[in-house]
C-alpha positions as CSV (number, residue, x, y, z in Angstrom):
1,M,103.9,68.5,87.6
2,S,104.6,66.1,90.5
3,A,105.2,67.5,93.9
4,D,107.4,64.9,94.6
5,T,110.0,66.5,92.2
6,G,109.9,69.6,94.5
7,E,109.6,71.9,91.4
8,M,106.3,73.4,92.2
9,K,106.7,76.6,94.1
10,A,104.2,78.1,96.7
11,P,102.7,81.5,96.0
12,A,105.1,84.2,97.1
13,P,104.3,85.0,100.6
14,P,103.7,88.3,102.3
15,G,107.0,89.9,103.6
16,G,109.0,86.7,102.7
17,R,106.9,84.5,105.2
18,K,106.3,80.9,103.7
19,P,102.8,79.6,103.5
20,V,101.9,77.4,106.5
21,I,101.4,73.5,107.0
22,L,99.7,73.0,110.2
23,A,99.9,69.8,111.8
24,V,97.5,69.1,115.0
25,D,97.8,66.2,117.3
26,D,97.3,65.7,121.1
27,E,99.8,63.0,121.3
28,P,103.4,64.7,121.5
29,Q,105.3,61.6,120.0
30,V,102.9,61.4,116.9
31,L,102.9,65.3,116.6
32,N,106.8,65.4,116.5
33,A,107.1,62.5,114.2
34,V,104.8,64.0,111.6
35,A,106.3,67.5,112.0
36,L,109.8,65.9,111.4
37,D,108.8,64.1,108.3
38,L,106.9,67.2,106.9
39,R,110.0,69.4,107.6
40,R,112.5,66.9,105.6
41,K,110.3,67.1,102.5
42,F,108.5,70.4,102.4
43,R,110.4,73.1,104.6
44,G,112.0,74.7,101.6
45,D,108.7,76.0,100.4
46,Y,106.5,76.0,103.5
47,R,106.6,76.9,107.1
48,I,105.8,73.8,109.2
49,M,103.7,74.7,112.5
50,T,102.3,72.4,115.0
51,A,99.6,72.5,117.7
52,A,98.6,70.1,120.5
53,S,95.0,70.7,120.7
54,G,92.1,71.9,118.5
55,A,91.6,75.1,120.5
56,E,95.4,75.9,120.3
57,A,95.4,75.3,116.6
58,L,92.2,77.5,116.3
59,D,93.9,80.5,117.8
60,A,96.9,80.0,115.4
61,V,94.9,79.9,112.4
62,R,93.1,83.0,113.3
63,K,96.4,84.9,114.0
64,L,97.7,83.7,110.7
65,R,94.8,85.1,108.9
66,Q,95.0,88.5,110.6
67,R,98.5,88.7,109.5
68,G,97.8,87.9,106.0
69,D,99.7,84.6,105.9
70,L,98.5,81.7,104.0
71,V,97.7,78.1,105.3
72,A,98.3,75.6,102.5
73,L,97.2,72.4,104.5
74,F,95.9,71.1,107.6
75,L,97.2,67.7,108.8
76,V,95.0,66.9,111.6
77,D,94.4,63.9,114.1
78,Q,90.9,62.8,114.2
79,R,90.7,61.4,117.8
80,M,91.6,64.4,120.0
81,P,89.8,65.2,123.4
82,V,87.4,68.2,123.7
83,M,87.6,68.9,119.9
84,S,87.8,66.2,117.1
85,G,89.8,66.7,114.0
86,T,86.6,67.0,112.1
87,E,85.2,69.5,114.6
88,F,88.5,71.5,114.3
89,L,88.3,71.5,110.4
90,V,84.7,72.6,110.6
91,E,85.8,75.9,112.3
92,A,89.4,76.3,110.7
93,R,87.5,76.1,107.1
94,K,85.8,79.2,107.9
95,V,88.9,81.1,108.5
96,H,91.1,79.4,105.7
97,P,88.6,78.0,103.4
98,E,91.2,77.6,100.7
99,A,93.6,75.3,102.7
100,K,93.8,71.6,101.8
101,K,92.3,69.3,104.4
102,V,93.9,65.8,105.7
103,L,92.9,63.7,108.6
104,L,95.2,61.3,110.4
105,T,93.1,58.2,111.5
106,A,93.4,54.9,113.1
107,Y,91.7,51.9,111.6
108,A,88.8,52.3,114.0
109,D,88.3,56.0,112.8
110,T,87.7,55.1,109.3
111,E,84.0,55.7,109.3
112,A,84.3,59.1,110.9
113,A,86.9,60.1,108.2
114,I,84.7,59.0,105.5
115,A,81.8,61.1,107.1
116,S,83.8,64.1,107.3
117,I,84.6,64.0,103.5
118,N,81.1,65.7,102.9
119,Q,81.0,67.5,106.3
120,V,84.2,69.4,105.9
121,A,85.0,68.8,102.2
122,L,88.0,66.6,103.3
123,D,90.6,66.2,100.6
124,H,92.3,63.1,102.1
125,Y,92.7,60.8,105.0
126,L,95.9,58.9,106.1
127,M,96.0,55.9,108.1
128,K,98.4,55.5,111.0
129,P,101.4,54.6,110.9
130,W,102.4,56.5,107.6
131,D,105.6,54.7,107.4
132,P,107.6,54.9,104.8
133,P,106.7,58.6,104.2
134,E,108.3,58.3,100.8
135,Q,105.4,55.9,99.7
136,K,102.4,56.8,102.0
137,L,102.9,60.6,103.1
138,Y,105.0,62.5,100.7
139,P,103.0,61.6,97.3
140,V,99.7,62.4,98.9
141,I,100.7,65.9,100.6
142,G,102.7,66.9,97.5
143,E,99.9,66.3,95.2
144,L,97.5,68.4,97.3
145,L,100.0,71.2,97.8
146,D,100.5,71.2,93.9
147,A,96.8,71.7,93.5
148,W,96.8,74.3,96.3
149,S,99.5,76.2,94.7
150,R,97.8,76.3,91.3
151,A,94.6,77.7,92.6
152,V,95.7,80.2,95.3
153,R,97.2,83.6,94.4
154,A,100.0,85.5,96.1
155,P,98.5,87.2,99.1
156,W,98.3,91.0,99.4
157,D,101.3,92.1,101.4
158,G,99.7,95.3,103.2
159,I,96.8,96.7,105.0
160,R,93.5,95.1,104.4
161,V,90.4,97.2,105.0
162,V,87.2,95.0,105.8
163,G,83.8,97.0,105.7
164,T,80.8,97.5,103.4
165,L,80.2,100.0,100.8
166,W,77.2,101.4,102.7
167,S,79.2,102.4,105.9
168,A,80.4,106.0,106.3
169,G,83.3,104.9,108.6
170,S,84.5,102.4,106.0
171,H,84.4,105.3,103.4
172,D,86.1,107.8,105.7
173,T,89.0,105.3,106.5
174,K,89.4,104.4,102.8
175,D,89.6,108.0,102.0
176,F,92.0,108.9,104.7
177,L,94.6,106.1,103.7
178,A,94.1,106.9,99.9
179,R,94.7,110.6,100.4
180,N,97.9,109.9,102.5
181,R,99.1,107.6,99.9
182,I,99.0,104.6,102.0
183,P,98.2,101.1,99.9
184,Y,95.5,99.1,101.2
185,R,93.2,96.3,99.9
186,W,89.5,96.8,100.3
187,L,87.5,93.7,101.1
188,D,83.6,94.2,100.8
189,L,81.9,92.3,103.6
190,D,78.8,91.9,101.6
191,H,80.4,90.2,98.5
192,E,83.9,88.7,99.5
193,A,84.4,85.4,101.2
194,E,87.9,86.8,102.4
195,A,86.3,89.7,104.3
196,K,83.9,87.2,106.1
197,A,86.9,84.8,106.9
198,L,88.8,87.8,108.4
199,L,85.6,88.8,110.4
200,E,85.6,85.4,111.9
201,T,89.1,86.0,113.4
202,V,88.0,88.9,115.4
203,P,86.1,88.4,118.9
204,A,82.3,89.4,118.7
205,D,82.8,92.5,120.7
206,G,85.6,93.7,118.6
207,R,83.6,93.7,115.2
208,K,82.8,97.4,114.8
209,L,83.4,98.3,111.1
210,P,85.6,99.2,109.4
211,L,88.3,96.6,110.4
212,L,91.8,97.1,109.6
213,F,94.3,94.2,109.5
214,F,98.1,94.8,109.3
215,P,100.9,92.6,108.1
216,D,102.1,92.3,111.9
217,G,98.9,90.7,113.0
218,A,97.5,94.0,114.5
219,V,93.8,94.7,114.3
220,L,92.1,98.0,114.5
221,S,88.2,98.3,114.8
222,A,86.7,101.6,113.8
223,P,89.8,103.4,114.3
224,E,90.3,107.1,114.6
225,R,92.3,108.9,112.0
226,R,95.1,109.4,114.7
227,Q,95.1,105.7,115.5
228,I,95.6,104.9,111.8
229,A,98.3,107.4,111.2
230,E,100.3,106.3,114.2
231,K,100.0,102.7,113.2
232,V,101.2,103.3,109.5
233,G,104.1,105.5,110.7
234,L,102.9,108.9,110.0
235,R,104.2,111.5,112.6
236,T,101.3,112.8,114.8
237,Q,103.4,114.3,117.6
238,A,105.8,117.2,117.3
239,A,109.6,116.6,118.0
240,E,110.0,120.1,119.5
241,K,107.9,122.7,121.7
242,F,109.0,125.7,119.8
243,Y,109.5,126.5,116.2
244,D,110.4,129.5,114.1
245,L,107.3,128.8,112.0
246,V,104.2,126.8,112.4
247,V,102.2,126.1,109.3
248,I,98.5,125.3,109.6
249,G,97.2,123.1,106.9
250,G,98.7,121.0,104.3
251,G,97.2,122.1,101.1
252,P,99.1,123.7,98.2
253,A,99.5,127.1,100.3
254,G,100.8,125.3,103.4
255,L,103.1,123.0,101.6
256,A,104.5,126.0,99.7
257,A,105.1,127.8,103.0
258,A,106.7,124.8,104.5
259,V,109.1,124.3,101.5
260,Y,110.1,128.0,101.5
261,G,110.2,128.2,105.0
262,A,112.5,125.1,105.8
263,S,114.6,125.5,102.7
264,E,115.5,129.3,104.0
265,G,116.5,128.0,107.5
266,L,113.4,128.3,109.5
267,K,112.5,125.5,111.8
268,T,109.2,124.6,110.6
269,V,106.4,122.4,111.5
270,L,103.3,121.9,109.4
271,I,99.9,120.5,110.9
272,E,97.3,118.8,108.8
273,R,94.2,117.3,109.9
274,E,93.5,114.9,107.0
275,A,96.1,114.7,104.3
276,T,98.7,117.0,102.4
277,G,97.3,118.3,99.3
278,G,94.1,119.6,100.7
279,Q,91.1,119.8,98.5
280,A,93.5,120.1,95.5
281,G,94.9,116.6,96.4
282,T,91.5,115.1,95.7
283,S,91.5,116.7,92.2
284,S,91.6,113.8,89.3
285,R,93.4,116.3,86.9
286,I,94.8,119.8,87.4
287,E,95.3,120.9,83.7
288,N,96.0,124.5,84.0
289,Y,99.0,124.5,86.4
290,L,102.1,126.2,85.0
291,G,104.7,123.8,83.7
292,F,102.5,120.7,83.2
293,P,101.2,120.9,79.9
294,T,99.4,117.6,80.1
295,G,98.2,118.2,83.6
296,L,98.8,116.4,86.8
297,T,96.7,114.8,89.3
298,G,96.2,116.3,92.7
299,A,97.7,113.5,94.4
300,D,100.8,113.7,92.2
301,L,101.2,117.6,93.2
302,A,100.7,116.5,97.1
303,D,103.4,113.8,96.8
304,R,105.9,116.0,95.2
305,A,105.4,118.9,97.3
306,T,105.2,116.8,100.5
307,A,108.5,115.1,99.6
308,Q,110.1,118.3,98.8
309,A,109.1,119.8,102.3
310,R,110.6,116.7,104.1
311,R,113.7,117.0,102.2
312,F,114.3,120.5,103.4
313,G,113.7,119.5,106.9
314,A,110.1,120.5,107.5
315,E,108.4,118.4,110.1
316,L,105.0,117.4,108.9
317,L,102.3,116.2,111.6
318,A,99.4,114.2,110.3
319,A,96.0,113.6,111.6
320,Q,96.1,116.6,113.9
321,E,93.9,119.6,114.2
322,V,94.6,123.0,115.4
323,T,91.7,123.8,117.9
324,T,93.0,127.1,119.3
325,L,95.5,130.0,118.5
326,R,96.8,132.1,121.1
327,V,98.8,135.4,121.2
328,G,101.3,136.3,123.9
329,D,104.0,138.7,122.4
330,P,106.4,137.9,121.0
331,Y,105.2,134.5,120.8
332,R,102.3,132.7,119.1
333,T,100.9,129.4,120.4
334,V,98.7,126.6,118.6
335,V,96.6,124.1,120.7
336,L,96.1,120.7,118.9
337,G,93.4,118.3,119.3
338,D,95.1,116.1,121.7
339,G,95.8,119.1,124.2
340,S,99.5,119.6,123.2
341,E,100.7,123.0,122.5
342,L,103.4,124.4,120.2
343,S,104.8,127.9,120.3
344,C,106.5,130.0,117.7
345,Y,107.5,133.3,116.5
346,A,105.2,133.1,113.2
347,V,102.1,131.3,111.9
348,V,100.9,130.7,108.5
349,V,97.4,129.9,108.7
350,A,96.3,127.7,105.6
351,P,93.9,125.0,106.7
352,G,91.8,125.4,103.4
353,V,88.0,125.0,103.0
354,S,85.6,122.1,103.2
355,V,82.6,121.5,100.7
356,R,79.4,122.9,102.1
357,R,77.0,120.4,103.4
358,L,73.5,119.9,101.5
359,E,71.1,121.4,103.8
360,V,67.9,119.3,102.7
361,P,65.8,116.6,104.2
362,G,67.5,113.2,104.0
363,A,71.0,114.1,103.4
364,D,72.5,113.0,106.9
365,R,71.0,109.7,106.6
366,V,73.1,108.7,103.7
367,T,76.2,110.6,104.0
368,G,79.3,108.4,103.1
369,C,76.7,105.8,102.0
370,G,76.3,107.0,98.4
371,L,76.3,110.8,99.1
372,Y,79.7,112.2,99.2
373,Y,81.3,115.6,99.7
374,G,83.9,116.5,97.1
375,A,85.7,114.2,94.7
376,A,85.7,111.0,96.8
377,L,88.0,109.4,94.4
378,T,88.1,106.1,96.2
379,A,84.4,105.6,95.6
380,A,84.2,106.0,92.0
381,A,85.1,102.5,91.1
382,H,82.4,101.0,93.2
383,Y,79.9,102.9,90.9
384,R,81.1,101.4,87.6
385,G,78.4,101.2,85.0
386,E,75.9,103.0,87.5
387,D,74.2,106.5,87.1
388,V,75.8,109.2,89.3
389,L,74.9,112.8,90.0
390,V,77.3,115.6,90.5
391,I,75.8,118.6,92.4
392,G,77.6,121.8,91.6
393,G,78.8,123.9,88.6
394,A,82.6,125.2,89.7
395,N,85.8,123.9,88.6
396,S,86.0,121.1,91.3
397,A,82.4,119.9,90.2
398,G,83.6,119.8,86.6
399,Q,86.9,117.9,87.4
400,G,84.7,115.4,89.2
401,A,82.5,114.9,86.5
402,V,85.1,114.3,84.1
403,F,86.8,111.8,86.3
404,F,83.4,110.0,87.3
405,S,82.6,109.6,83.5
406,H,85.3,107.0,83.1
407,Y,83.5,104.7,85.5
408,A,79.8,105.8,85.5
409,R,77.3,104.7,82.8
410,K,76.0,108.3,83.0
411,V,77.0,111.4,84.9
412,T,74.1,114.0,85.3
413,M,75.5,117.4,86.5
414,L,72.8,119.4,88.5
415,V,73.7,123.0,88.4
416,R,72.0,126.1,89.9
417,G,73.3,128.5,87.5
418,K,72.0,129.2,84.1
419,S,75.0,127.5,82.4
420,L,78.5,126.1,83.4
421,N,80.0,129.2,82.0
422,E,78.8,131.4,84.9
423,S,81.3,129.5,87.3
424,M,83.8,127.1,85.4
425,S,87.0,127.4,83.5
426,Q,86.4,127.4,79.8
427,Y,88.8,124.4,79.0
428,L,86.4,122.2,81.5
429,V,83.3,123.5,80.0
430,D,84.7,122.2,76.6
431,Q,85.8,119.0,77.9
432,I,82.4,118.4,79.5
433,A,80.6,119.1,76.3
434,A,82.7,116.7,74.3
435,I,81.9,113.7,76.7
436,P,78.8,111.9,75.7
437,N,78.0,110.3,79.1
438,I,77.8,113.8,80.8
439,E,74.6,115.6,81.0
440,V,74.3,119.1,82.4
441,V,71.0,120.2,83.7
442,P,71.3,123.9,84.6
443,D,68.8,126.0,86.7
444,T,68.3,123.0,89.1
445,E,67.8,122.8,92.8
446,V,68.1,119.8,95.0
447,L,65.2,119.7,97.2
448,A,65.7,116.5,99.1
449,I,67.7,113.3,99.2
450,K,66.1,109.9,98.8
451,G,67.3,106.6,100.5
452,E,67.6,104.8,103.9
453,G,70.9,103.4,104.8
454,R,72.0,104.0,101.1
455,L,71.3,106.7,98.5
456,E,68.7,105.8,96.0
457,G,68.4,109.2,94.3
458,V,67.2,113.0,94.8
459,V,64.3,115.2,94.4
460,A,65.1,118.1,92.2
461,R,63.4,121.0,90.6
462,T,64.3,122.6,87.2
463,G,63.2,126.2,86.7
464,P,59.7,126.8,87.2
465,T,58.7,123.1,86.8
466,E,57.3,120.6,89.3
467,P,59.8,118.6,91.5
468,R,60.9,115.2,90.1
469,D,62.7,112.2,91.4
470,I,66.1,111.5,89.8
471,A,67.5,108.0,90.6
472,A,71.1,107.5,91.0
473,A,73.5,105.1,92.8
474,A,75.6,108.0,94.0
475,A,75.8,111.8,94.3
476,F,79.1,113.9,94.7
477,V,78.5,117.5,96.0
478,F,80.4,120.3,95.1
479,I,78.3,123.4,96.2
480,G,80.8,125.8,97.7
481,A,83.2,126.2,100.4
482,R,83.3,126.8,104.0
483,P,86.6,127.9,105.6
484,R,88.1,126.1,108.3
485,T,88.7,128.9,110.7
486,E,86.8,128.0,113.8
487,F,90.0,127.9,115.8
488,C,90.8,131.4,115.4
489,D,87.4,132.8,116.5
490,G,87.9,135.7,118.5
491,V,91.8,136.1,117.4
492,L,91.7,136.9,113.8
493,A,89.3,139.3,112.0
494,R,87.3,137.4,109.5
495,D,84.6,138.3,107.0
496,P,80.8,137.4,107.5
497,G,81.8,134.1,105.5
498,G,84.4,133.2,107.9
499,F,87.3,134.0,105.4
500,I,90.3,135.6,106.8
501,L,90.9,139.3,106.4
502,T,94.6,140.2,105.4
503,G,96.6,143.3,104.4
504,V,94.7,146.2,102.9
505,D,91.4,144.6,103.8
506,L,92.2,145.2,107.4
507,I,92.8,149.0,106.9
508,S,90.0,151.5,107.3
509,G,90.7,155.1,107.0
510,G,94.4,154.4,106.8
511,R,94.1,152.9,110.2
512,P,95.1,149.6,111.1
513,P,92.4,147.3,112.8
514,A,91.5,147.5,116.5
515,G,94.0,145.6,118.7
516,W,96.8,146.0,116.2
517,T,100.2,146.2,118.2
518,A,102.8,146.7,115.6
519,A,104.1,150.3,114.8
520,R,103.3,149.8,111.0
521,L,100.3,148.8,108.9
522,P,99.6,145.1,108.2
523,A,101.6,143.4,105.4
524,L,100.3,142.1,102.3
525,L,99.0,138.6,103.5
526,E,99.3,139.5,107.4
527,T,96.3,139.0,109.6
528,S,94.9,141.4,112.3
529,V,97.7,139.7,114.6
530,P,101.1,140.6,113.7
531,G,103.4,137.6,112.6
532,V,100.4,135.6,111.8
533,F,99.8,135.2,108.0
534,A,97.1,133.7,105.9
535,A,97.5,132.1,102.6
536,G,95.3,130.1,99.9
537,D,91.6,129.6,99.8
538,V,90.9,130.4,103.5
539,R,92.0,134.1,102.9
540,H,89.4,136.7,102.0
541,G,89.5,137.7,98.4
542,S,91.8,134.7,97.5
543,S,91.4,133.6,93.7
544,K,90.8,129.9,94.7
545,R,93.4,128.3,92.3
546,V,96.2,126.1,93.1
547,A,98.8,128.3,91.5
548,A,97.6,131.3,93.4
549,A,97.8,129.2,96.6
550,V,101.3,128.3,96.0
551,G,102.3,131.8,95.2
552,E,100.7,133.0,98.4
553,G,102.4,130.3,100.5
554,A,105.9,131.4,99.2
555,V,105.2,135.1,99.5
556,A,104.1,134.6,103.2
557,V,107.6,133.1,104.0
558,Q,109.1,136.1,102.5
559,L,106.9,138.4,104.7
560,I,107.8,136.4,107.7
561,H,111.5,136.9,107.2
562,Q,110.7,140.6,107.3
563,Y,108.5,140.4,110.2
564,L,111.3,138.3,112.2
565,K,113.8,141.2,111.9
566,T,111.3,143.2,114.1
567,V,110.9,140.6,116.8
């Protein structure tokens, strides 16, 4: 198909922006003339840009790459001061290697143009003057644009993350974006030319990984979660200073409390440090949740509940962590990680739990670089066809093993108990038994982690046997939970494991706990401070099931209404 017909269309551009033809010449009259001719013919499908020097043009092409714009063709004068056309194309090719390259030359520059064919893989050179353009310019440029449009796919119109698989920061960033349901494209610096081209657009002192490139041209280098959240439009600051109800944690219990609190007229704010859904949000499939006979993913549940909470008017803060809980009757105050404070009448404490860390030699060296805590769903596809380990034997470990079996060549479960039946639901035990590439190794303890900079395997002992090396590309750890309750140290009564005591567990000899100020006993989910309730996995004696957490979040709101009648 001839470009001269105008029928060949350029790849669909990001955000409606057309691919670019960049003309570069230090002579204003020549630059204006070539730009005019290009616009007459190609402006329907391409954006014509100009630059008066190589340096100016390089700055432009780097910004275009950062925004995700495509450059289809460079039309560059060879004889420019400071930087020749060939020298410019050498550098521009690093940033936009797919762009076609054409030199404008005078007769005296012909040898230089021929030499540049090999130096920069020049596609064509044009002699000045190019009149008439219908014969000397448009056929050449049109043919090159045709070839370019056939070879180049439409660009990704969203966030691009440049990093390496063996970077803990890269893993954390991908996990944060994925769990907050923010689409992105991962570009591995070790394997993808586009990643290297993007890296070239960033000054050397700003190349700390991961690098996030946004459609508006902004670049973040090794950003904190709050920076990412603010950039992608998540709310990180509260709109008010005072609320009826503050919910700490956005897992199933916290989301349920936010939904019921807001739907029943309470001015409600929910504070979440990572992503709504909590640990349940990382589950590849929840199959025993009432009303979903074929199961649903944790991400689906989180999406639905988050949308529901917002629809009822709950305010959701992302990438914020509560550092302190204060009591000053009749109000309760939470202090956030950025120093801001929110006061309220009542609090639901539902921050959930985090996976316990492996306290063995070598674990810290490869955390996020092959050793992951929890499901780490974003990492699974990177280990397609590899051998991976799942360390742990409870439901979360079983769900993870089933999910990873779709990617890995083999999944080996290292379980401390005598069998999976000791700590796992029967439906998961049956599923695992039916999957041929999952092997369960009971009565096994991990003694050490092997690898420098990336995981190579583990040292484990099964029963009374001698320790042995087990090679693996990745290991996913599910070895119990640690409650996130440090912020209420000295304020709320907790058990030795850090789980919050509530209701009857606070009562001893018919008496309320020390410091209790209300003229009644603590309610069912109420903590040692009146008006502060706990729900979900963080509560002492909880069942550690999604449905139970949702129920506790809903019941907590009912109890809060009763409490507010006494305030």
